[in-house]
C-alpha positions as CSV (number, residue, x, y, z in Angstrom):
1,M,-86.7,37.5,-22.3
2,T,-83.2,36.3,-22.4
3,E,-80.1,37.9,-23.8
4,Q,-77.2,36.1,-25.6
5,V,-74.0,37.5,-27.0
6,F,-72.1,36.4,-29.8
7,D,-69.5,37.5,-32.4
8,V,-71.4,36.9,-35.3
9,V,-75.0,36.3,-35.8
10,V,-76.3,35.0,-39.0
11,L,-79.9,35.7,-39.8
12,G,-80.8,32.7,-42.6
13,G,-79.2,29.1,-42.6
14,G,-79.3,29.0,-46.6
15,S,-76.1,28.5,-48.8
16,G,-74.7,31.9,-48.0
17,G,-75.6,31.8,-44.3
18,Y,-74.3,28.7,-43.3
19,A,-71.2,29.3,-45.5
20,A,-70.7,32.5,-43.4
21,A,-71.2,30.9,-40.1
22,L,-68.8,27.9,-41.1
23,R,-66.1,30.0,-42.1
24,A,-66.5,32.4,-38.7
25,A,-66.5,29.4,-36.5
26,E,-63.4,28.3,-38.5
27,L,-61.5,31.7,-37.8
28,G,-62.2,31.6,-34.2
29,K,-65.6,33.3,-33.9
30,R,-68.5,32.6,-31.6
31,V,-71.4,32.3,-34.1
32,A,-75.1,31.7,-33.9
33,I,-77.6,31.1,-37.0
34,V,-81.1,32.2,-37.0
35,E,-83.3,29.8,-39.0
36,K,-86.8,29.4,-38.9
37,D,-87.1,26.3,-41.2
38,K,-84.1,24.0,-41.8
39,V,-80.3,24.6,-42.2
40,G,-79.7,24.3,-45.8
41,G,-82.7,26.9,-47.0
42,T,-84.0,26.9,-50.4
43,C,-81.2,25.2,-52.1
44,L,-80.8,22.1,-50.4
45,H,-84.8,21.5,-49.2
46,R,-86.8,23.0,-52.2
47,G,-84.4,24.1,-54.9
48,C,-81.2,23.1,-56.4
49,I,-80.5,19.8,-55.0
50,P,-83.9,18.0,-55.2
51,T,-84.6,19.2,-58.8
52,K,-81.1,18.0,-59.9
53,A,-82.2,14.6,-58.3
54,L,-85.2,14.4,-60.6
55,L,-83.1,15.5,-63.5
56,H,-81.1,12.3,-62.9
57,A,-84.0,10.4,-62.4
58,A,-85.0,11.8,-65.9
59,E,-81.7,11.2,-67.4
60,V,-82.0,7.5,-66.5
61,A,-85.6,7.2,-68.0
62,D,-84.1,8.9,-71.2
63,T,-81.2,6.4,-71.3
64,V,-83.6,3.1,-70.7
65,R,-85.8,4.5,-73.7
66,G,-82.8,5.0,-76.1
67,A,-81.0,1.8,-74.8
68,A,-81.1,-0.2,-77.9
69,E,-79.2,2.3,-79.8
70,F,-76.1,1.2,-77.2
71,G,-77.1,-2.6,-78.0
72,V,-78.4,-3.0,-74.5
73,T,-81.9,-4.6,-74.3
74,A,-84.4,-2.5,-72.2
75,E,-87.8,-1.3,-71.4
76,L,-89.0,1.5,-69.6
77,S,-92.4,0.3,-68.3
78,G,-93.3,3.6,-66.3
79,I,-92.0,6.1,-63.7
80,D,-92.7,5.5,-60.3
81,A,-93.2,8.8,-58.8
82,A,-93.5,7.7,-55.3
83,Q,-90.1,6.0,-55.8
84,V,-88.7,8.8,-57.6
85,A,-89.5,11.1,-54.8
86,A,-88.1,8.8,-52.1
87,Y,-85.1,9.0,-54.0
88,R,-85.1,12.6,-54.2
89,D,-86.0,12.9,-50.6
90,G,-83.3,10.6,-49.5
91,I,-80.5,12.8,-51.2
92,V,-81.8,15.7,-49.6
93,A,-82.3,14.1,-46.0
94,K,-78.3,13.1,-46.5
95,K,-77.0,16.3,-47.3
96,H,-79.0,17.9,-44.5
97,K,-78.0,15.5,-41.8
98,G,-74.4,16.0,-43.1
99,L,-74.6,19.9,-42.8
100,E,-76.2,19.6,-39.4
101,G,-73.1,17.4,-38.2
102,L,-70.6,20.3,-39.9
103,I,-72.3,23.0,-38.1
104,K,-72.2,21.0,-34.6
105,A,-68.8,20.3,-35.1
106,R,-67.8,23.5,-35.5
107,G,-69.5,24.8,-32.4
108,I,-72.3,27.0,-34.2
109,T,-75.5,27.8,-32.0
110,V,-78.6,27.2,-34.2
111,V,-81.5,29.1,-33.1
112,A,-84.8,28.2,-34.3
113,G,-87.5,30.6,-35.1
114,E,-88.2,33.7,-37.1
115,G,-85.9,36.8,-36.7
116,R,-85.8,40.1,-37.0
117,L,-83.1,42.9,-37.1
118,E,-82.8,45.5,-34.5
119,A,-80.3,48.3,-34.1
120,G,-77.2,47.2,-32.2
121,P,-76.7,45.4,-34.2
122,A,-78.9,42.3,-32.7
123,V,-81.8,39.8,-34.0
124,R,-84.7,39.2,-32.0
125,V,-86.3,35.8,-32.2
126,G,-89.7,35.6,-30.3
127,D,-88.4,36.9,-26.7
128,D,-84.7,36.3,-27.3
129,L,-82.0,38.9,-28.3
130,L,-79.0,37.8,-29.7
131,R,-76.4,40.5,-29.7
132,A,-73.4,40.7,-32.0
133,Q,-70.3,42.7,-33.2
134,D,-71.5,41.5,-36.6
135,V,-74.7,40.4,-38.1
136,V,-75.0,38.8,-41.6
137,L,-78.4,39.2,-43.4
138,A,-78.7,35.6,-45.4
139,T,-82.5,35.3,-45.8
140,G,-82.6,34.2,-49.5
141,S,-85.4,34.4,-52.0
142,Y,-89.1,33.6,-52.6
143,S,-91.0,32.3,-56.0
144,R,-92.1,35.4,-57.6
145,T,-95.7,35.6,-59.4
146,L,-97.4,38.0,-61.8
147,P,-100.0,40.5,-61.2
148,G,-103.3,38.7,-61.6
149,L,-101.9,35.2,-61.2
150,E,-102.3,33.6,-57.9
151,L,-100.7,30.4,-56.7
152,G,-102.9,27.7,-55.4
153,G,-104.5,24.5,-56.8
154,R,-103.1,23.4,-59.8
155,I,-101.3,26.7,-60.7
156,M,-97.9,26.4,-58.8
157,A,-94.3,27.7,-58.4
158,S,-91.4,25.2,-58.2
159,E,-92.1,24.6,-54.5
160,G,-95.5,23.4,-55.4
161,A,-94.1,21.3,-58.5
162,L,-91.7,19.6,-56.3
163,A,-94.5,18.6,-53.8
164,L,-96.7,16.8,-56.2
165,D,-97.2,13.0,-55.6
166,E,-97.7,12.1,-59.1
167,I,-96.1,13.1,-62.7
168,P,-98.6,15.4,-64.7
169,S,-99.6,14.0,-68.2
170,S,-99.7,17.6,-69.5
171,A,-98.1,20.9,-68.1
172,I,-97.7,24.6,-69.1
173,I,-94.5,26.4,-68.0
174,L,-94.5,30.3,-67.5
175,G,-91.0,31.5,-68.3
176,G,-88.2,29.9,-70.1
177,G,-85.6,30.8,-67.4
178,V,-83.4,28.5,-65.7
179,I,-86.3,27.1,-63.6
180,G,-88.5,26.6,-66.5
181,V,-86.5,24.9,-68.8
182,E,-85.3,22.3,-66.2
183,F,-88.8,21.4,-65.2
184,A,-89.7,21.1,-68.7
185,S,-86.8,18.8,-69.4
186,V,-87.9,16.8,-66.1
187,W,-91.8,16.3,-67.2
188,R,-91.0,15.5,-70.6
189,S,-88.5,12.9,-69.7
190,F,-91.3,11.3,-67.6
191,G,-93.7,11.3,-70.2
192,A,-95.5,14.6,-69.9
193,D,-96.7,16.8,-72.8
194,V,-95.1,20.4,-72.0
195,T,-95.6,23.9,-73.3
196,I,-93.2,26.7,-72.2
197,V,-94.6,30.2,-72.7
198,E,-91.9,32.8,-72.6
199,A,-92.4,36.8,-73.0
200,L,-89.0,37.3,-74.2
201,E,-88.1,36.1,-77.9
202,H,-85.8,33.1,-76.8
203,L,-85.8,30.2,-74.3
204,A,-82.8,30.9,-71.8
205,P,-82.8,34.7,-72.8
206,N,-79.9,35.4,-70.3
207,E,-77.8,33.1,-72.4
208,D,-75.5,33.7,-75.7
209,I,-77.9,33.5,-78.3
210,A,-76.3,30.3,-79.8
211,L,-77.2,28.3,-76.2
212,S,-80.7,29.7,-76.8
213,K,-81.1,28.6,-80.3
214,G,-79.7,25.3,-79.6
215,L,-81.8,24.7,-76.8
216,E,-84.9,25.5,-78.7
217,R,-83.7,22.9,-81.6
218,A,-83.2,20.1,-78.8
219,Y,-86.6,20.8,-77.1
220,R,-88.4,20.9,-80.6
221,R,-86.8,17.3,-81.1
222,R,-87.9,16.2,-77.7
223,G,-91.6,17.3,-78.6
224,I,-91.6,20.4,-76.4
225,R,-93.6,23.0,-77.6
226,T,-92.6,26.9,-77.1
227,S,-94.7,30.2,-77.3
228,L,-92.0,32.9,-77.6
229,G,-92.6,36.4,-77.6
230,V,-95.8,36.8,-76.2
231,R,-97.1,37.8,-72.7
232,F,-99.5,36.2,-70.3
233,A,-103.0,37.6,-69.9
234,S,-104.9,35.5,-67.6
235,A,-105.1,32.0,-66.1
236,S,-108.3,29.8,-64.7
237,Q,-108.8,26.7,-63.4
238,T,-111.3,24.0,-62.5
239,A,-111.1,20.7,-60.5
240,D,-109.8,18.8,-63.6
241,A,-107.7,21.3,-65.9
242,V,-105.9,25.1,-65.8
243,T,-106.3,27.4,-68.8
244,M,-103.7,30.0,-70.0
245,T,-104.7,32.7,-72.1
246,L,-102.3,34.8,-73.6
247,E,-102.1,38.5,-75.1
248,N,-102.3,37.4,-78.4
249,G,-105.3,35.4,-77.7
250,E,-103.7,32.0,-77.9
251,T,-104.6,29.8,-75.2
252,H,-103.1,26.6,-73.5
253,T,-104.7,23.8,-71.0
254,A,-103.1,21.4,-69.0
255,D,-103.0,19.5,-65.9
256,V,-100.9,22.0,-63.9
257,L,-99.4,25.5,-64.9
258,L,-95.6,25.9,-63.4
259,V,-95.1,29.7,-62.7
260,A,-91.2,30.4,-63.2
261,V,-90.8,34.0,-63.8
262,G,-88.1,34.6,-61.1
263,R,-87.6,35.0,-57.6
264,G,-87.5,37.8,-55.3
265,P,-85.6,38.8,-52.3
266,A,-87.2,37.9,-49.0
267,T,-86.6,40.6,-47.1
268,D,-90.1,42.2,-46.1
269,G,-90.8,41.8,-42.4
270,L,-87.2,41.7,-41.2
271,G,-87.2,45.1,-39.6
272,L,-84.3,45.9,-42.1
273,D,-85.6,49.6,-42.8
274,E,-86.1,50.3,-39.1
275,A,-82.6,49.1,-38.4
276,G,-81.3,51.6,-41.1
277,V,-80.3,49.0,-43.7
278,R,-81.3,50.5,-47.1
279,R,-83.0,48.6,-49.8
280,D,-84.1,49.1,-53.5
281,R,-86.8,47.1,-54.9
282,G,-86.4,44.6,-52.0
283,F,-82.7,43.8,-52.4
284,V,-80.3,45.1,-49.7
285,V,-77.9,47.7,-51.2
286,V,-74.2,46.9,-50.0
287,D,-70.9,48.2,-51.0
288,D,-68.3,46.4,-52.8
289,E,-67.4,44.1,-49.9
290,L,-70.9,43.5,-49.0
291,R,-71.3,46.1,-46.1
292,T,-74.9,47.3,-45.7
293,S,-75.8,50.8,-44.8
294,A,-76.1,49.8,-40.9
295,R,-73.0,49.7,-39.1
296,G,-72.0,46.0,-38.3
297,V,-74.4,44.4,-40.6
298,W,-73.5,42.8,-43.9
299,A,-75.6,40.9,-46.5
300,V,-75.0,37.9,-48.9
301,G,-76.6,35.9,-51.5
302,D,-80.2,36.4,-53.2
303,I,-80.9,39.5,-51.4
304,V,-78.0,41.1,-52.9
305,P,-78.7,42.5,-56.4
306,G,-76.9,40.1,-58.9
307,L,-77.1,36.6,-60.2
308,Q,-79.2,34.4,-57.7
309,L,-76.9,31.3,-57.5
310,A,-76.0,28.9,-54.7
311,H,-72.7,29.2,-55.4
312,R,-72.2,32.9,-55.6
313,S,-74.2,32.7,-52.0
314,F,-71.4,30.0,-50.5
315,Q,-68.5,32.5,-52.3
316,Q,-70.1,35.8,-50.8
317,G,-70.9,34.2,-47.3
318,I,-66.8,33.3,-47.0
319,A,-65.8,36.4,-48.1
320,V,-67.7,38.0,-45.4
321,A,-66.5,35.9,-42.8
322,E,-63.2,36.5,-44.1
323,R,-63.5,40.2,-43.9
324,I,-65.3,40.1,-40.3
325,A,-62.3,38.5,-39.1
326,G,-60.2,41.3,-40.6
327,L,-58.9,39.3,-43.4
328,A,-58.6,40.5,-47.3
329,S,-61.3,38.7,-49.4
330,A,-61.3,40.0,-53.0
331,P,-64.8,40.6,-54.6
332,V,-65.8,38.0,-57.2
333,P,-67.9,40.1,-60.1
334,D,-70.8,38.1,-61.3
335,A,-69.3,38.1,-64.8
336,H,-66.8,35.4,-63.2
337,L,-69.5,33.0,-61.9
338,P,-70.2,29.9,-63.7
339,R,-74.0,29.4,-64.4
340,V,-75.2,26.0,-65.3
341,T,-78.9,25.5,-66.6
342,Y,-79.3,21.3,-65.7
343,S,-81.8,20.7,-68.6
344,H,-81.3,17.8,-71.3
345,P,-79.1,19.3,-73.0
346,E,-77.3,21.1,-70.4
347,L,-76.2,24.8,-70.7
348,A,-72.9,26.1,-69.1
349,S,-71.5,29.7,-69.4
350,V,-69.2,32.2,-67.7
351,G,-68.2,35.6,-68.8
352,V,-70.1,37.8,-71.5
353,T,-72.2,36.8,-74.2
354,E,-71.5,37.8,-77.8
355,A,-73.7,40.9,-78.0
356,Q,-72.3,41.7,-74.6
357,A,-69.1,41.6,-75.9
358,I,-70.0,43.8,-79.2
359,A,-71.5,46.2,-77.0
360,Q,-68.4,47.0,-74.9
361,H,-65.7,46.5,-77.7
362,G,-67.5,46.9,-80.7
363,A,-68.3,44.3,-83.5
364,D,-64.7,44.8,-84.8
365,G,-63.2,44.4,-81.3
366,I,-64.1,40.8,-80.9
367,E,-63.5,37.3,-82.3
368,T,-65.5,34.1,-81.6
369,A,-64.9,30.5,-82.3
370,E,-67.1,27.6,-82.4
371,F,-66.8,23.8,-81.9
372,N,-69.4,21.6,-82.7
373,L,-69.8,18.3,-80.1
374,A,-70.4,16.3,-83.4
375,G,-66.6,16.7,-83.8
376,N,-65.9,15.3,-80.1
377,A,-65.5,11.6,-79.6
378,K,-66.8,11.5,-76.0
379,S,-69.5,13.4,-76.8
380,E,-70.9,11.1,-79.7
381,I,-70.4,8.1,-76.9
382,I,-72.3,9.4,-74.8
383,G,-75.0,10.4,-77.7
384,T,-75.2,14.2,-77.0
385,G,-74.8,17.0,-79.4
386,G,-74.2,20.8,-78.6
387,L,-71.3,23.1,-79.1
388,V,-68.5,25.5,-77.3
389,K,-68.4,28.8,-78.0
390,V,-65.7,31.0,-76.9
391,V,-65.7,35.1,-77.2
392,R,-62.6,36.9,-77.1
393,R,-61.4,40.5,-77.4
394,K,-59.4,40.8,-80.8
395,D,-55.9,40.3,-80.1
396,G,-56.8,40.4,-76.1
397,P,-58.0,37.7,-73.7
398,V,-60.9,35.3,-73.5
399,L,-64.2,37.1,-72.6
400,G,-66.7,34.4,-72.5
401,V,-67.2,30.9,-72.7
402,H,-70.7,29.3,-73.8
403,L,-71.2,25.1,-74.2
404,I,-74.3,23.5,-74.9
405,G,-74.9,19.8,-74.4
406,D,-75.2,16.8,-71.8
407,R,-72.8,17.1,-69.1
408,V,-71.0,20.4,-70.0
409,G,-71.6,22.0,-66.7
410,E,-68.5,19.8,-65.6
411,L,-66.4,21.6,-68.1
412,I,-67.2,25.3,-67.0
413,T,-64.6,25.5,-64.3
414,E,-62.0,26.0,-66.8
415,G,-64.0,28.8,-68.7
416,Q,-64.1,30.3,-65.5
417,L,-60.3,30.1,-65.0
418,A,-59.7,31.6,-68.6
419,V,-62.0,34.3,-68.0
420,A,-61.1,35.4,-64.7
421,W,-57.4,35.1,-65.4
422,E,-57.9,37.2,-68.5
423,A,-56.3,34.3,-70.5
424,H,-55.3,34.7,-74.3
425,P,-55.8,31.9,-76.4
426,D,-52.3,31.7,-77.2
427,D,-51.6,30.8,-73.4
428,L,-54.6,28.2,-73.3
429,A,-53.5,26.2,-76.8
430,P,-50.5,24.4,-75.5
431,L,-52.5,23.0,-72.7
432,I,-53.6,19.2,-72.9
433,H,-56.9,18.0,-72.5
434,A,-57.3,14.0,-71.7
435,H,-58.3,12.1,-74.9
436,P,-61.4,11.0,-75.3
437,T,-62.8,13.5,-73.1
438,Q,-65.4,16.4,-73.6
439,S,-63.4,18.6,-72.3
440,E,-61.3,18.3,-75.7
441,A,-64.3,20.3,-77.2
442,L,-63.2,23.3,-75.1
443,G,-59.6,23.0,-76.2
444,E,-60.4,22.9,-79.9
445,A,-62.1,26.3,-79.8
446,F,-59.2,27.7,-77.7
447,L,-57.0,26.2,-80.7
448,A,-59.1,27.9,-83.0
449,L,-59.0,31.3,-81.6
450,A,-55.3,30.9,-81.3
451,G,-55.4,30.4,-85.1
452,K,-54.4,26.6,-85.3
453,P,-57.4,24.5,-85.1
454,L,-56.9,20.6,-85.1
455,H,-60.2,18.8,-85.5
456,A,-61.9,21.8,-87.5
457,L,-61.8,23.4,-90.7
């Protein structure tokens, strides 16, 4: 057995883990990352990046289909699944190589293998023990399933869907959240018949109702079928198909069934309980500064209760590294984190929904404004519909910003600044948005809430 000593050991090399390691190394710490697979984690290899590459390929397919509308003669003759996969894998490989280069340049030691936390704190990897003043837990999440629904064969989670070597001709998607609606968007653009089953009453149920209803309308126009407000009962498969039965007796049959019912914290079997790290339903319990109940042990990312977003993990990893180094790093509440669903059309939001604002301040205590993208020249040029909705406290600051439409994810940072800085619409109304850009639509909503709409009645 060998024993090594570091200032910081990070258990998990995904978004939160490598962010913590890079920042700690910048601050002069001797750092090790323990990773059982590849640095970059789920986001880079089996999540955010490969799915967004597929979504871009899907956008290209849709653009070619509609090329005549723009006066361009083109014809979509088919989807080459192998070439799409090669494009996707090439993107992932480049990002992975770049990340490995960053880690090497910062002098960070990468230890391959499954790590287990021990008191001290320390992390054991096989026969090796890595001691440190501080350990950062960043082990990420896994795809959940439902009781009685076993993954395998034609029933798969998102990782299995990414590994398919062909485009399914039909698909059932169980779950209408981010993962479900993104895969529905990709497969429909590639020509598949798609049905989404969601137990709650709307797609994207965590979003403002205006976005959920807008997405449902857009998906109906695209020919994506939905079954909302009904729960899964059972599923069976043969060599050729999978059939899902719902509690109301409705059945659906397709080539594949994608289970997209959320992700759970990957914290079992890591020695956390034995090392004194308190958990709740698998999630690691932390204080406002992301300290766990064990001395010298911190936790970041998907294993911490809250939004499971890569950029939340980045922020938390950086914050923990700075706190370890004795620097102040203010917590960022989940309400200030931008959220984007990269479907066609995209959803983007930050802050509270109208319903949440009413619950907090009462119906008479808030105001909302909407601006339809039909009035935005750039949106018309690129051929997208949608809307911008802004929620404010009456005579007070902006509480939430919600957008639906192609490419609106690029606008949400301005919404984040408005919410995080508690800006009033009157503060924002004088700011100039370049013309023609989609950002003008956000400016129009701010103008409306300030009582001086320009391109809306």
